[in-house]
C-alpha positions in Angstrom: 2.6 14.3 -9.9 4.6 12.7 -7.2 5.8 9.1 -8.5 5.9 7.5 -12.3 6.9 4.3 -14.4 7.5 4.7 -17.9 7.7 1.8 -19.9 9.5 -0.2 -17.6 10.3 -3.5 -17.7 12.1 -6.3 -15.3 14.1 -9.3 -16.7 15.3 -11.9 -14.3 16.9 -14.7 -15.3 13.6 -16.9 -15.5 12.1 -14.3 -18.2 10.5 -11.1 -18.2 8.3 -10.9 -14.9 7.0 -6.9 -15.8 6.3 -5.0 -18.6 6.3 -2.4 -20.8 4.2 -1.0 -17.9 3.2 2.7 -17.2 2.0 4.1 -14.4 1.9 7.8 -13.0 0.7 8.6 -9.3 -0.7 12.1 -8.5 -0.4 13.8 -5.1 -2.9 12.4 -2.7 -4.0 10.3 -5.0 -4.8 6.4 -4.2 -4.3 3.8 -6.9 -5.5 0.4 -6.7 -3.2 -2.7 -8.3 -5.2 -5.4 -9.3 -4.2 -8.3 -11.4 -3.5 -12.1 -11.7 -0.7 -14.2 -9.7 2.7 -13.0 -11.0 1.9 -10.4 -12.8 4.4 -8.3 -11.2 2.6 -6.2 -9.1 4.8 -6.4 -6.2 7.9 -5.9 -8.8 5.9 -2.4 -10.0 6.2 -1.4 -6.3 9.5 -2.2 -5.5 10.5 0.1 -8.5 8.5 2.8 -7.2 10.2 2.1 -3.6 13.0 2.1 -4.9 14.4 -1.1 -3.7 14.6 -2.1 -7.4 16.0 -0.8 -10.4 14.1 -1.6 -14.3 15.9 -3.6 -16.7 14.7 -1.0 -19.2 12.4 2.1 -19.2 12.5 5.0 -16.0 11.3 5.7 -12.9 10.7 8.8 -11.3 10.2 9.7 -7.7 9.7 12.8 -6.3 9.5 12.0 -2.2 13.0 12.7 -0.9 14.9 10.2 1.7 12.6 9.0 4.0 9.3 10.3 2.3 8.4 7.1 1.1 7.3 4.3 3.2 6.3 0.6 2.4 4.2 -1.7 4.7 4.8 -5.3 3.3 2.1 -8.6 3.2 3.7 -9.5 6.4 4.3 -6.9 9.2 8.7 -7.8 9.1 8.5 -6.5 12.9 11.6 -7.4 14.9 11.1 -10.0 17.4 12.9 -8.6 20.7 11.8 -4.9 20.1 8.8 -3.3 21.9 5.6 -1.9 19.7 7.0 1.5 20.0 10.7 0.7 19.1 9.8 -0.9 15.9 7.3 2.0 14.8 10.5 4.6 16.0 13.0 2.4 14.0 12.8 4.5 10.8 13.7 7.9 12.8 16.5 6.3 14.8 18.2 4.8 11.7 17.8 8.5 10.2 19.8 10.1 13.5 16.5 11.3 15.6 17.1 11.5 19.0 16.0 8.6 20.8 13.7 10.4 23.3 11.9 12.4 19.9 12.2 9.5 18.0 10.2 7.0 20.8 7.6 10.3 21.3 6.4 10.3 17.9 6.5 6.2 18.0 3.7 6.3 20.3 1.8 9.3 18.4 1.9 7.1 15.8 0.8 4.3 17.5 -1.9 6.0 19.4 -3.4 7.1 15.7 -3.4 3.8 14.7 -5.2 2.4 17.1 -2.5 0.9 19.5 -2.2 3.7 22.8 -1.4 1.5 25.9 0.1 -1.1 23.6 3.4 0.5 23.1 5.3 -1.8 25.2 4.0 -5.3 23.8 6.3 -7.4 21.9 5.2 -8.5 18.6 4.6 -12.2 19.8 1.8 -11.0 21.7 0.3 -9.1 19.1 -3.2 -10.3 17.3 -2.2 -10.3 13.3 -4.0 -7.0 13.1 -2.3 -5.4 16.1 1.0 -6.6 14.3 -0.3 -4.8 10.9 -1.1 -1.7 12.8 2.6 -1.2 14.8 3.6 -1.8 10.6 1.4 1.0 9.6 2.5 3.0 12.6 6.0 2.7 11.5 5.1 3.6 8.3 3.5 7.0 9.3 6.0 7.7 11.8 8.2 9.7 9.0 4.6 11.3 7.8 5.8 10.0 4.4 4.5 11.7 1.0 4.1 8.5 -0.5 2.9 5.0 1.6 3.4 2.0 -0.6 0.6 -0.9 0.4 1.8 -4.3 -0.8 -1.1 -6.4 0.1 -1.5 -5.5 4.0 -4.1 -7.6 4.6 -3.8 -10.7 3.2 -3.0 -12.8 6.1 -6.0 -11.0 8.3 -9.8 -12.2 8.3 -12.6 -10.1 6.9 -13.5 -8.1 9.5 -9.9 -7.0 10.4 -9.3 -6.3 7.3 -12.6 -4.3 6.6 -11.6 -2.3 9.9 -7.9 -1.7 8.7 -9.4 -0.6 5.2 -11.1 2.6 6.9 -8.5 3.2 9.3 -6.0 4.0 6.3 -8.6 6.0 4.6 -9.1 8.1 7.8 -5.2 8.6 8.3 -5.0 9.2 4.8 -7.3 12.0 5.2 -5.5 13.8 7.6 -2.6 14.4 5.4 -3.3 13.1 2.0 0.0 11.5 1.3 -0.4 9.6 -1.8 -0.8 5.7 -2.2 -0.7 2.8 -3.9 -2.1 -0.2 -2.4 -1.7 -3.8 -3.8 -4.5 -6.3 -3.3 -5.7 -9.3 -5.2 -9.3 -8.2 -4.1 -11.2 -6.5 -6.5 -13.8 -5.2 -3.9 -11.1 -4.3 -2.2 -9.8 -2.4 -4.5 -12.7 -0.3 -5.6 -13.0 0.4 -1.5 -9.8 1.8 -0.8 -8.9 4.0 -4.4 -10.0 6.8 -6.6 -8.5 4.8 -9.7 -8.1 0.8 -9.9 -5.3 0.1 -12.7 -5.4 -3.7 -14.2 -2.7 -5.8 -15.2 -2.4 -8.1 -17.2 -1.1 -12.1 -17.3 2.6 -11.8 -16.6 4.9 -10.4 -17.8 2.0 -7.6 -16.3 1.1 -5.1 -19.0 -1.7 -2.1 -18.7 -5.3 -4.2 -18.9 -6.8 -0.9 -18.3 -8.2 1.6 -15.8 -11.4 2.0 -13.9 -12.1 5.5 -12.5 -13.9 4.9 -8.6 -16.5 7.4 -7.3 -17.1 8.5 -4.2 -15.9 10.2 -1.6 -12.8 8.7 0.2 -13.1 8.3 3.4 -16.0 5.7 2.6 -19.5 6.6 4.2 -20.9 3.5 6.2 -23.2 1.4 3.6 -21.1 2.2 0.9 -20.3 -1.3 0.0 -24.0 -2.4 -0.7 -24.3 0.9 -2.9 -25.6 0.2 -6.6 -22.2 2.4 -7.5 -20.0 0.5 -5.5 -21.3 -2.7 -7.4 -21.3 -1.8 -10.4 -17.8 -0.5 -9.6 -16.9 -3.8 -8.9 -18.2 -5.8 -11.5 -16.5 -3.2 -14.2 -12.8 -4.0 -12.4 -13.9 -7.8 -12.8 -14.8 -7.3 -16.3 -11.5 -6.0 -16.8 -9.5 -8.2 -14.8 -11.2 -10.8 -16.9 -10.0 -9.7 -20.0 -6.3 -8.7 -19.0 -6.2 -12.7 -18.0 -7.2 -14.0 -21.6 -4.8 -11.6 -22.8 
């Protein structure tokens, strides 16, 4: 177990936003969280990232400092920095020498398909390229836990599918634990070995679906009978959760 939420609840002045909710992530596991808008998926991610504390319940995180990386829906790049400097930022903040940070940032950019674009500023990048820089920034610290909060939401379908395959290929290299938040059921089934379905807010667990098949996914996986059956199983759980 690399991270866990145990009966966590989050209360805001407007009311409860999450819970009680429990989730355990094994090392090297990819877990997708799906649920209706406002159910607390992103709140659960903030708890796992250590960006927020629960009102009740417990959060366990085994990765040390710098070993958890978060990729948000927006790339959140510094507009005045190059792709190289944006990717190197976590290392420089951790005290890594500038030259070494730049070298590792360039290697991370190459891993996400951006070799040759190291000097480009965010305004010069497409949405998909900017998200790749954000992924490189997450990978540069070689994290044990990656938290992906709807990273494809603003992208077109072709780019979404390409990035999904890229993330799975990158995962295969180092096998970090991944928690992936999405509204897209097909995307969840494609990306994860386990899909956790949440109820309407305040989110609780409506059920889980274990996803069979190899990771990364082979070509044509989306049109297999098994994939379609698992998409329908998750969709049925989601419908039940929204009615709960």
